[in-house]
C-alpha positions as CSV (number, residue, x, y, z in Angstrom):
1,M,-0.6,62.2,-47.9
2,Q,-3.1,59.8,-49.5
3,T,-6.8,59.6,-49.0
4,V,-9.4,57.0,-49.9
5,F,-13.1,57.8,-50.0
6,H,-15.6,55.0,-49.4
7,L,-18.9,55.1,-51.4
8,I,-21.3,52.6,-50.0
9,A,-24.4,54.6,-49.0
10,D,-27.9,54.2,-50.6
11,D,-28.6,57.9,-50.0
12,P,-27.8,60.0,-53.1
13,D,-27.1,63.1,-51.0
14,Q,-24.5,61.2,-49.0
15,R,-22.9,59.9,-52.2
16,Q,-22.8,63.4,-53.6
17,T,-21.3,64.8,-50.4
18,A,-18.5,62.3,-50.6
19,L,-17.7,63.2,-54.2
20,T,-17.9,66.9,-53.4
21,I,-15.5,66.5,-50.4
22,A,-13.1,64.6,-52.7
23,K,-13.3,67.4,-55.3
24,N,-12.7,70.0,-52.6
25,L,-9.7,68.1,-51.3
26,T,-8.1,68.5,-54.8
27,E,-8.5,72.3,-54.4
28,D,-7.2,72.6,-50.9
29,D,-3.7,74.2,-50.9
30,S,-3.3,73.8,-47.2
31,V,-2.5,70.0,-47.5
32,E,-0.1,68.2,-49.7
33,I,-2.0,65.3,-51.3
34,D,-0.2,62.7,-53.3
35,D,-3.2,60.6,-54.2
36,I,-6.9,60.5,-53.8
37,A,-8.9,57.3,-54.5
38,I,-12.6,56.5,-54.4
39,V,-13.7,52.9,-53.8
40,A,-17.4,52.2,-54.4
41,Q,-19.4,49.1,-53.4
42,A,-23.0,48.1,-52.8
43,E,-25.4,51.0,-53.4
44,G,-22.4,53.4,-53.7
45,I,-21.7,52.0,-57.2
46,E,-24.5,54.2,-58.7
47,P,-22.4,57.3,-59.5
48,L,-19.8,55.1,-61.2
49,T,-22.3,53.8,-63.8
50,A,-22.6,55.5,-67.1
51,G,-25.5,57.9,-66.9
52,G,-26.0,57.1,-63.2
53,D,-26.9,59.7,-60.6
54,G,-23.6,61.5,-59.9
55,S,-21.7,60.2,-62.9
56,N,-20.9,63.7,-64.2
57,M,-19.0,64.3,-60.9
58,V,-17.2,61.0,-61.3
59,E,-16.1,62.0,-64.8
60,E,-14.8,65.3,-63.5
61,L,-12.8,63.6,-60.7
62,L,-11.3,61.2,-63.2
63,E,-10.2,64.2,-65.3
64,R,-8.6,65.6,-62.2
65,G,-6.5,62.5,-61.8
66,L,-8.3,60.7,-59.0
67,S,-8.5,56.9,-59.2
68,V,-12.0,55.6,-59.0
69,K,-12.5,51.9,-58.3
70,A,-15.6,49.7,-58.5
71,C,-16.1,46.6,-56.4
72,G,-16.2,43.5,-58.7
73,N,-18.4,41.7,-56.2
74,T,-21.0,44.5,-56.4
75,L,-20.9,44.5,-60.2
76,E,-21.6,40.7,-60.2
77,L,-24.5,41.1,-57.6
78,K,-26.1,43.9,-59.5
79,D,-25.5,42.1,-62.9
80,L,-23.4,45.0,-64.2
81,A,-20.6,44.8,-66.7
82,E,-17.4,46.9,-66.8
83,S,-18.9,48.4,-69.9
84,D,-21.7,49.8,-67.8
85,L,-19.2,52.0,-65.9
86,V,-18.0,55.5,-66.6
87,D,-14.9,55.3,-68.8
88,G,-11.8,55.3,-66.7
89,V,-13.3,53.5,-63.7
90,E,-11.1,50.6,-62.6
91,T,-12.6,47.3,-61.4
92,V,-11.1,45.6,-58.3
93,P,-12.0,42.1,-57.0
94,S,-13.6,43.4,-53.8
95,G,-14.2,46.8,-52.3
96,G,-13.4,45.6,-48.8
97,G,-10.1,44.1,-50.0
98,E,-9.1,47.3,-51.9
99,L,-9.9,49.5,-48.9
100,T,-7.8,47.3,-46.7
101,R,-4.9,47.3,-49.1
102,L,-5.0,51.1,-49.4
103,Q,-5.2,51.7,-45.7
104,D,-2.3,49.3,-45.2
105,E,-0.4,51.6,-47.7
106,G,-1.1,54.6,-45.4
107,Y,-4.3,56.0,-47.0
108,A,-6.5,58.0,-44.7
109,Y,-10.1,56.6,-44.8
110,I,-13.0,58.9,-45.2
111,R,-16.7,57.8,-45.3
112,P,-19.0,60.8,-45.2
C-alpha cells in the first residue's frame, strides 16, 4: 500500500497532526506500507522550511525514508528558494499535480 499526506493547512496543530499520523503509520505493523509521501503546498509548506515550525519532525520523517515534496508554485509565491527547505525535501512543479499523479498511481490520500 502507498499513502500520500497533504499538508495545506494554516493551523500549526493540524500540520503537526498530519506529520504525527505519517510517523505513526511507519510504526504500524498491522498494515504493509510500501511508500509514504508528504506533499506540502500553500501554508502547509512551513514545516518543510529549514528552522520552520515542525521542521524537526520533517527531518525525522526523511530519515525514516519518507518522500517529502514541496510545491514549486508555493515556493515562488512565498519567495522561497529550494535552499530554504530542509535538506532532502524534493521540489515538484505543483502540489496539485503531484497529488493527482500519486493518486493515479494508487496512493491513498490523507488530509487530516
